[in-house]
GUDRENLUM-362762 format. One line per field, with one value per residue: x, y, z of N, C-alpha, C in turn; chain. Coordinates in Angstrom, 1 decimal. Layout:
residues N
n.x	X	...
n.y	Y	...
n.z	Z	...
ca.x	X	...
ca.y	Y	...
ca.z	Z	...
c.x	X	...
c.y	Y	...
c.z	Z	...
cadena	A	...
This chain:
residues 127
n.x	-3.0	-4.7	-7.6	-7.8	-5.5	-5.1	-7.2	-6.2	-4.0	-5.5	-6.7	-4.3	-3.5	-5.7	-5.7	-3.3	-3.9	-5.4	-3.6	-2.2	-3.8	-5.5	-7.0	-9.7	-12.2	-11.5	-9.4	-11.3	-12.8	-11.6	-10.4	-13.0	-13.3	-11.6	-11.5	-13.6	-16.9	-16.1	-13.6	-10.4	-7.6	-4.1	-1.3	2.6	1.5	-0.2	-4.4	-7.4	-10.5	-13.1	-13.9	-14.1	-11.8	-10.0	-9.1	-8.1	-5.4	-4.3	-4.4	-3.0	-0.7	0.0	0.4	2.3	4.8	5.1	4.4	5.7	5.2	3.9	4.3	5.1	6.9	8.8	7.3	3.4	2.2	-0.4	-2.6	-6.0	-8.0	-5.8	-3.5	-0.2	2.7	4.8	5.7	7.3	8.2	7.7	10.4	9.4	10.5	14.0	13.6	14.4	13.7	12.6	11.1	10.1	8.1	6.1	3.2	0.4	-2.8	-5.9	-8.9	-12.5	-15.0	-15.8	-13.3	-12.5	-11.2	-10.8	-8.6	-6.0	-2.7	0.5	3.1	6.6	9.8	11.5	12.6	13.2	15.9	17.4	17.0
n.y	-63.1	-60.6	-61.4	-60.3	-61.0	-63.7	-64.4	-64.7	-66.6	-68.3	-68.7	-68.7	-72.1	-73.1	-73.7	-74.5	-77.3	-77.7	-77.8	-80.1	-82.9	-85.9	-87.9	-87.3	-87.1	-85.4	-84.1	-82.4	-81.0	-79.9	-77.4	-76.2	-75.6	-73.4	-71.9	-69.4	-69.8	-68.9	-68.8	-67.9	-68.8	-68.6	-69.1	-69.0	-70.8	-71.7	-70.2	-70.5	-70.4	-71.7	-74.1	-76.3	-76.5	-75.6	-77.5	-79.9	-78.4	-78.6	-81.6	-82.2	-81.0	-82.7	-85.1	-84.8	-84.7	-86.9	-88.5	-85.7	-82.6	-80.0	-77.3	-74.4	-71.7	-69.7	-66.9	-65.8	-63.2	-60.4	-58.1	-56.0	-57.7	-59.2	-61.8	-62.5	-64.4	-67.6	-70.8	-74.0	-77.2	-79.9	-82.9	-85.8	-87.9	-87.6	-84.7	-82.8	-79.7	-79.5	-77.2	-73.8	-71.2	-68.1	-66.5	-64.5	-63.7	-63.0	-62.9	-63.4	-61.1	-63.8	-65.1	-67.1	-67.7	-65.5	-65.2	-66.4	-65.7	-66.8	-67.0	-68.2	-69.4	-70.8	-73.3	-76.9	-76.5	-78.8	-81.9
n.z	-27.7	-30.3	-31.9	-33.9	-35.1	-34.1	-36.0	-38.2	-38.3	-38.0	-39.9	-42.2	-40.7	-41.4	-44.5	-43.9	-43.4	-46.1	-48.0	-47.2	-46.7	-47.2	-50.2	-51.7	-51.0	-48.1	-48.4	-51.0	-47.8	-46.5	-47.9	-48.9	-46.0	-45.8	-47.8	-49.0	-51.1	-54.1	-53.9	-54.7	-56.2	-57.1	-58.8	-60.1	-61.6	-61.6	-62.1	-60.6	-59.7	-57.6	-55.1	-56.4	-58.1	-57.3	-55.1	-57.1	-58.2	-54.9	-55.0	-57.8	-57.2	-54.5	-55.8	-57.4	-56.0	-53.7	-50.7	-49.5	-47.0	-46.5	-44.9	-42.6	-43.0	-40.7	-39.8	-39.3	-40.9	-40.7	-41.5	-40.8	-43.6	-44.7	-45.3	-44.4	-45.3	-44.9	-46.8	-47.1	-48.8	-47.9	-47.3	-46.2	-45.6	-45.4	-44.6	-46.4	-48.3	-50.9	-52.8	-51.8	-51.1	-51.1	-49.8	-50.1	-48.3	-49.1	-46.3	-46.8	-44.6	-42.5	-41.9	-44.0	-46.8	-49.7	-51.8	-53.1	-53.5	-54.4	-55.0	-55.6	-53.7	-53.9	-56.3	-57.7	-59.3	-62.9	-63.6
ca.x	-2.8	-5.6	-9.0	-7.8	-4.3	-6.5	-8.1	-5.1	-3.5	-6.9	-6.9	-2.7	-4.1	-6.7	-5.4	-2.0	-4.9	-6.2	-2.4	-1.7	-4.9	-4.9	-7.5	-10.2	-12.7	-10.8	-8.9	-13.0	-13.9	-10.8	-11.0	-13.7	-13.8	-10.6	-12.2	-14.6	-16.9	-16.4	-12.4	-8.8	-5.7	-3.4	0.5	3.2	1.7	-2.1	-5.8	-8.5	-11.4	-13.8	-13.2	-13.3	-10.5	-8.0	-8.5	-7.1	-4.8	-3.4	-3.9	-1.8	1.0	0.2	0.9	4.4	5.8	4.5	5.2	6.4	3.8	3.4	4.8	4.8	8.2	8.3	5.7	2.0	1.2	-1.1	-3.2	-6.9	-8.4	-4.8	-2.9	0.9	3.7	6.2	6.1	8.3	8.0	9.2	9.8	8.8	11.3	14.8	13.3	15.1	12.9	13.3	10.2	9.5	7.4	5.0	1.2	-1.0	-4.0	-7.8	-10.3	-13.6	-16.0	-16.1	-11.9	-12.4	-10.3	-11.4	-7.4	-3.9	-1.5	1.5	5.0	7.2	10.8	12.8	12.2	13.9	16.6	18.4	15.4
ca.y	-62.4	-59.8	-61.4	-60.3	-62.9	-65.5	-65.3	-64.6	-67.8	-69.9	-69.2	-70.3	-72.9	-74.1	-73.3	-75.5	-78.2	-78.9	-78.8	-81.1	-83.6	-86.6	-88.3	-86.4	-86.6	-85.0	-82.6	-81.2	-80.7	-78.8	-77.0	-75.9	-75.0	-72.9	-70.3	-69.1	-70.6	-68.4	-68.1	-68.2	-69.6	-67.7	-69.0	-69.1	-72.6	-71.9	-69.4	-71.1	-70.1	-72.6	-75.2	-78.2	-76.5	-75.3	-78.6	-80.3	-77.9	-79.1	-83.1	-82.0	-80.7	-83.8	-86.1	-84.7	-84.8	-88.2	-88.4	-84.4	-82.2	-78.3	-76.8	-73.2	-71.3	-68.5	-67.0	-65.4	-62.3	-60.0	-56.7	-56.7	-58.9	-59.8	-62.5	-63.3	-66.1	-67.7	-72.3	-75.0	-78.4	-80.3	-84.6	-86.6	-89.0	-87.4	-83.5	-82.2	-78.3	-78.4	-75.5	-73.1	-70.3	-67.0	-66.7	-63.3	-63.9	-61.7	-63.8	-62.3	-61.2	-65.6	-65.7	-67.5	-67.5	-64.9	-65.5	-66.6	-64.6	-67.4	-66.3	-69.4	-68.5	-71.9	-74.1	-77.9	-77.0	-80.3	-82.7
ca.z	-29.3	-30.6	-32.4	-35.5	-35.3	-35.0	-37.2	-39.5	-37.8	-37.6	-41.4	-42.4	-40.2	-42.7	-45.5	-44.8	-43.5	-47.8	-49.0	-46.6	-47.3	-48.4	-50.6	-52.3	-49.9	-47.0	-49.2	-51.1	-46.8	-46.0	-49.1	-48.2	-44.9	-45.7	-49.3	-49.9	-52.2	-55.4	-54.0	-55.7	-56.3	-58.3	-58.5	-61.5	-62.9	-61.4	-61.8	-60.9	-58.6	-56.7	-54.5	-56.8	-59.0	-56.0	-55.0	-58.2	-58.2	-55.1	-56.0	-58.8	-57.0	-53.7	-57.3	-58.1	-54.9	-53.1	-49.2	-49.2	-47.5	-46.7	-44.4	-42.1	-42.7	-40.1	-38.3	-39.5	-40.8	-41.0	-40.9	-41.4	-44.0	-45.2	-44.4	-45.5	-45.3	-45.9	-46.8	-47.8	-49.3	-47.4	-47.7	-44.5	-45.4	-44.8	-44.0	-47.6	-49.0	-52.3	-53.1	-51.2	-51.3	-49.5	-50.2	-50.1	-49.0	-48.1	-45.9	-46.3	-43.6	-41.8	-42.4	-45.2	-47.7	-50.5	-53.1	-52.4	-54.8	-53.8	-55.3	-55.6	-54.2	-54.6	-57.3	-58.0	-60.3	-63.3	-64.6
c.x	-4.1	-6.0	-8.3	-6.3	-4.7	-6.4	-7.7	-4.6	-4.4	-7.1	-5.4	-3.4	-4.5	-6.3	-3.4	-2.8	-5.4	-4.8	-2.0	-2.5	-5.6	-6.0	-8.2	-11.0	-12.0	-9.8	-10.2	-13.0	-12.6	-10.1	-12.1	-14.4	-12.2	-11.3	-13.9	-15.7	-16.6	-15.0	-11.3	-8.2	-5.0	-1.2	0.6	2.6	-0.2	-3.1	-6.7	-9.8	-12.1	-13.5	-13.1	-12.3	-9.3	-7.9	-7.7	-6.1	-4.0	-2.9	-3.4	0.0	1.2	1.0	2.4	4.7	5.5	5.1	6.0	5.3	4.2	4.3	5.0	6.6	8.1	7.6	4.8	1.5	0.2	-1.9	-4.5	-7.5	-7.1	-3.8	-1.6	1.4	4.2	6.0	7.1	7.7	8.3	9.5	10.2	9.8	13.6	14.8	13.9	13.8	13.5	12.3	9.9	8.8	6.3	3.9	1.1	-1.5	-5.1	-8.2	-11.5	-14.0	-15.7	-14.4	-12.1	-12.1	-10.8	-10.5	-6.6	-3.9	-0.5	2.4	6.1	8.8	12.0	12.0	13.4	14.2	17.4	17.0	15.7
c.y	-62.3	-60.9	-61.6	-61.3	-63.2	-65.5	-65.0	-65.8	-68.6	-69.7	-69.6	-71.4	-74.0	-74.2	-75.0	-77.1	-78.7	-78.3	-80.2	-82.6	-84.1	-87.3	-87.1	-86.6	-86.0	-83.9	-81.5	-81.0	-80.3	-77.5	-76.1	-75.4	-73.2	-71.7	-70.8	-69.8	-70.2	-68.2	-68.5	-68.5	-68.7	-68.1	-68.9	-70.4	-72.3	-70.4	-70.2	-70.4	-71.8	-73.7	-76.6	-78.2	-76.4	-76.7	-79.3	-79.4	-78.3	-80.5	-83.3	-82.3	-82.1	-85.2	-86.5	-84.6	-85.7	-87.6	-87.5	-84.3	-80.7	-77.7	-74.7	-72.6	-70.2	-67.7	-66.0	-63.6	-61.2	-58.9	-56.9	-57.4	-59.9	-60.9	-62.5	-64.1	-67.3	-69.8	-72.9	-76.6	-79.5	-82.5	-85.1	-87.3	-88.4	-85.8	-82.2	-80.8	-78.4	-77.0	-75.4	-71.9	-68.6	-66.8	-64.9	-63.6	-63.0	-62.6	-62.4	-62.4	-62.7	-65.7	-66.5	-66.6	-66.9	-65.3	-65.5	-65.6	-65.8	-67.7	-68.6	-69.4	-70.1	-72.9	-75.7	-77.6	-78.7	-81.2	-83.8
c.z	-29.3	-31.8	-33.8	-35.6	-34.8	-35.4	-38.4	-39.4	-38.4	-39.5	-42.6	-42.2	-41.5	-43.5	-45.7	-44.3	-45.2	-47.9	-48.7	-47.1	-47.6	-48.5	-50.6	-52.0	-48.3	-47.5	-49.7	-49.2	-46.5	-46.8	-48.9	-46.8	-45.0	-46.9	-49.0	-50.5	-53.2	-54.6	-54.6	-55.1	-57.4	-57.1	-59.9	-62.3	-62.9	-62.1	-62.2	-59.2	-58.4	-56.1	-55.3	-57.8	-57.7	-55.7	-55.6	-58.3	-56.7	-54.5	-56.8	-57.9	-55.8	-55.4	-57.7	-56.8	-53.7	-51.5	-48.6	-48.3	-46.8	-45.1	-43.8	-42.2	-41.9	-40.2	-39.7	-39.3	-40.8	-41.2	-42.2	-42.2	-44.3	-44.7	-45.5	-44.6	-45.7	-45.5	-47.1	-48.0	-48.6	-47.1	-46.5	-44.3	-44.6	-44.4	-45.6	-47.8	-50.1	-52.7	-51.5	-52.0	-50.6	-50.4	-49.4	-49.9	-48.6	-48.2	-46.5	-44.4	-42.1	-42.0	-42.9	-46.1	-49.3	-52.0	-52.5	-53.6	-54.1	-55.1	-54.5	-55.4	-54.2	-55.7	-57.5	-59.0	-61.6	-63.7	-63.6
cadena	A	A	A	A	A	A	A	A	A	A	A	A	A	A	A	A	A	A	A	A	A	A	A	A	A	A	A	A	A	A	A	A	A	A	A	A	A	A	A	A	A	A	A	A	A	A	A	A	A	A	A	A	A	A	A	A	A	A	A	A	A	A	A	A	A	A	A	A	A	A	A	A	A	A	A	A	A	A	A	A	A	A	A	A	A	A	A	A	A	A	A	A	A	A	A	A	A	A	A	A	A	A	A	A	A	A	A	A	A	A	A	A	A	A	A	A	A	A	A	A	A	A	A	A	A	A	A
């Protein structure tokens, strides 16, 4: 694995750690490890900057889907300061994955996230 590839994989791993962190303290620590101080997160449902707001978006998603975990789907791909990967939200009890998406992430020189552009590829239907 090249140094560039390792950097991309490391950033993606820290990103998933943040999304799967439980509790406000662990979440705040994981977000700070993954994102630059002024980093941002944008998807169809949110457009925020800064650690506190990013942590709040993650907390809201975790509250909406208790008992679920974010898992990588396929390989992490990247070049220069850009990383892309897909993910799914998996029910840890039965393995179902009602939500899936793809993210494109930009990194700073330290490998921290400056920007996430998220897309939802699969969302639950019905009530």
